C-alpha positions in Angstrom: 13.4 -19.3 146.9 12.0 -16.3 149.1 9.1 -18.4 150.5 11.4 -21.5 151.4 13.6 -19.0 153.5 11.0 -17.2 154.7 11.5 -19.5 158.1 14.6 -20.1 159.6 14.4 -23.0 162.7 17.0 -22.2 165.8 19.7 -24.0 165.8 20.0 -23.9 170.0 18.7 -26.3 172.0 17.2 -23.7 174.3 15.7 -21.9 172.2 14.6 -25.6 170.8 13.2 -26.4 175.0 10.6 -22.7 174.4 8.9 -23.8 171.2 5.3 -23.3 172.0 4.4 -26.5 170.7 4.9 -30.2 171.5 3.7 -32.3 169.0 2.6 -31.4 165.6 0.7 -33.3 162.9 -1.0 -31.7 160.2 -2.3 -33.1 156.8 -5.6 -33.2 154.8 -8.2 -35.4 156.6 -10.1 -36.8 154.0 -7.0 -38.5 151.6 -7.5 -42.2 151.3 -3.8 -43.4 150.2 -2.9 -45.8 147.9 -0.8 -48.1 150.2 -4.4 -49.0 151.7 -6.1 -48.8 155.1 -2.8 -49.1 156.8 -1.6 -45.1 155.5 -4.8 -44.4 155.6 -5.9 -44.8 159.2 -2.2 -43.9 160.5 -3.0 -40.4 158.8 -6.5 -40.2 160.5 -5.9 -41.8 164.0 -3.1 -38.7 164.1 -6.0 -36.9 164.5 -7.2 -38.3 167.9 -4.2 -36.3 169.5 -6.0 -33.0 169.1 -6.2 -33.0 172.8 -3.0 -34.0 173.7 -1.0 -31.1 175.8 0.3 -28.3 173.4 -0.4 -30.4 170.1 -1.1 -28.7 167.0 -2.9 -31.4 165.3 -5.5 -30.5 162.1 -6.8 -31.5 159.2 -6.2 -28.0 156.8 -3.9 -27.1 155.0 -1.7 -24.2 155.2 0.2 -22.5 153.2 3.4 -23.6 152.5 5.0 -20.2 154.9 2.7 -21.0 157.6 3.1 -24.7 157.7 7.3 -24.1 158.1 6.6 -21.8 160.9 4.1 -24.1 162.8 6.9 -26.6 162.3 9.7 -24.6 163.4 7.4 -23.8 166.3 7.2 -27.9 167.8 9.2 -30.3 169.5 7.9 -33.5 167.8 6.8 -33.7 164.5 4.4 -36.9 163.6 5.7 -38.2 159.9 2.8 -41.0 158.9 2.8 -43.8 156.2 0.7 -42.2 153.2 0.9 -43.9 149.7 4.6 -45.0 150.1 6.9 -45.9 152.9 8.4 -43.0 153.1 6.9 -39.3 152.9 8.6 -35.7 152.0 6.9 -34.5 155.1 9.5 -36.2 157.2 12.5 -33.9 155.3 9.9 -30.6 156.0 10.3 -32.1 159.6 13.6 -32.7 159.5 14.7 -29.3 157.9 12.8 -27.1 160.6 14.7 -28.9 163.3 11.3 -30.4 164.7 12.5 -34.3 166.0 10.4 -36.5 163.6 8.4 -39.5 165.1 7.7 -41.9 162.0 5.0 -44.0 162.1 6.0 -45.7 159.2 6.8 -49.7 159.5 8.2 -50.2 156.3 10.5 -46.9 156.4 13.0 -49.0 158.4 13.5 -51.4 155.5 13.0 -49.1 152.4 12.8 -45.1 153.2 15.8 -44.2 155.2 18.5 -42.4 152.7 22.3 -43.3 154.1 21.0 -45.8 156.2 24.7 -47.2 156.6 26.0 -43.6 157.6 23.5 -41.9 159.0 22.0 -43.6 162.9 18.6 -42.3 162.5 17.8 -44.0 165.6 19.8 -41.2 167.1 18.1 -38.3 165.9 14.2 -39.7 165.5 11.8 -41.4 167.3 9.8 -44.6 165.5 6.3 -46.0 166.3 5.0 -49.0 165.3 2.0 -48.8 163.3 0.4 -51.2 165.5 1.2 -49.6 168.6 -0.1 -46.3 167.5 -3.4 -47.8 165.9 -3.9 -49.7 169.0 -3.6 -47.0 171.0 -2.9 -43.6 169.7 -2.3 -41.3 172.8 -0.5 -44.2 174.5 1.9 -45.0 171.6 3.3 -41.1 172.4 3.2 -40.7 175.6 6.7 -41.2 175.9 7.4 -38.4 174.6 6.6 -36.1 177.3 8.5 -38.1 180.1 12.2 -38.0 178.0 15.1 -37.1 180.5 16.7 -33.6 179.3 20.0 -35.8 178.5 17.8 -37.8 176.0 16.4 -34.7 174.6 19.6 -32.8 174.0 20.9 -35.7 172.5 18.3 -36.5 169.7 18.5 -32.5 169.2 22.6 -32.7 168.7 22.0 -35.5 166.4 19.1 -33.7 164.1 21.1 -30.9 163.9 24.2 -32.9 162.4 21.8 -35.1 160.4 20.5 -32.1 158.7 23.3 -30.9 157.2 22.9 -34.2 155.4 18.9 -34.8 154.7 18.2 -31.0 154.0 18.3 -31.3 150.5 18.6 -26.9 150.0 21.7 -27.0 152.1 24.7 -25.4 150.5 26.9 -28.0 152.3 28.2 -30.8 150.0 27.5 -33.6 152.5 24.2 -34.9 150.8 26.3 -34.6 147.3 29.3 -36.8 149.8 27.2 -39.5 151.4 25.3 -39.7 147.8 28.8 -40.6 146.4 29.5 -43.1 149.3 26.1 -45.3 149.4 26.2 -45.3 145.8 30.1 -46.7 146.1 28.4 -49.2 148.7 26.1 -50.5 146.8 28.0 -50.9 143.3 30.3 -53.1 145.7 33.4 -50.6 146.6 35.3 -50.4 149.6 32.7 -49.5 152.6 33.9 -46.3 154.7 35.6 -45.2 151.4 37.1 -41.6 152.6 35.5 -38.8 150.5 36.7 -35.9 152.5 33.6 -35.3 154.0 33.4 -33.4 157.7 32.0 -36.2 159.3 34.1 -39.9 158.9 32.0 -42.8 157.0 32.7 -45.2 159.1 31.3 -43.4 162.3 27.3 -42.7 162.0 26.1 -39.5 163.1 
């Protein structure tokens, strides 16, 4: 697991503010996604942000350690729809404490794990695909004018959510949330107390 541990993101808001890149997106530029034109168009449109202030945008894949390092040096990272509503990139983004900027309409319905317990809006931003495709630069412009209080709230919420959504974490929170979600799905009592550090009746 040496490669996975090669990059350890900072856990302080002050260090997050000092990250050199404001916006990050990296993917192959010639991929056509099975979901059709929507996934392909969204990902290709992301490359038009290459001249945005503080942007790290490119179409060349990096070796995993370099990719994770770039994530850990960025404040906001785009998670774009591909061949499914969700993408593993979102979890790499969260793991490296980069605030997710998710462009995937269906992820709001089918792609958010533990949606009963995690307030995804508290630690991620969601941009409608139509807005992103219409004017990609305008759709992300708000990221550059967010008040400091909002940035810190997002960071603190992301730090808490990371303990649940980082599948490699030594914490038992992922397992606990999975059991609670399965209990809900199978008709059990919502809010079942499984001795988790975070109460299930209060979203993060």
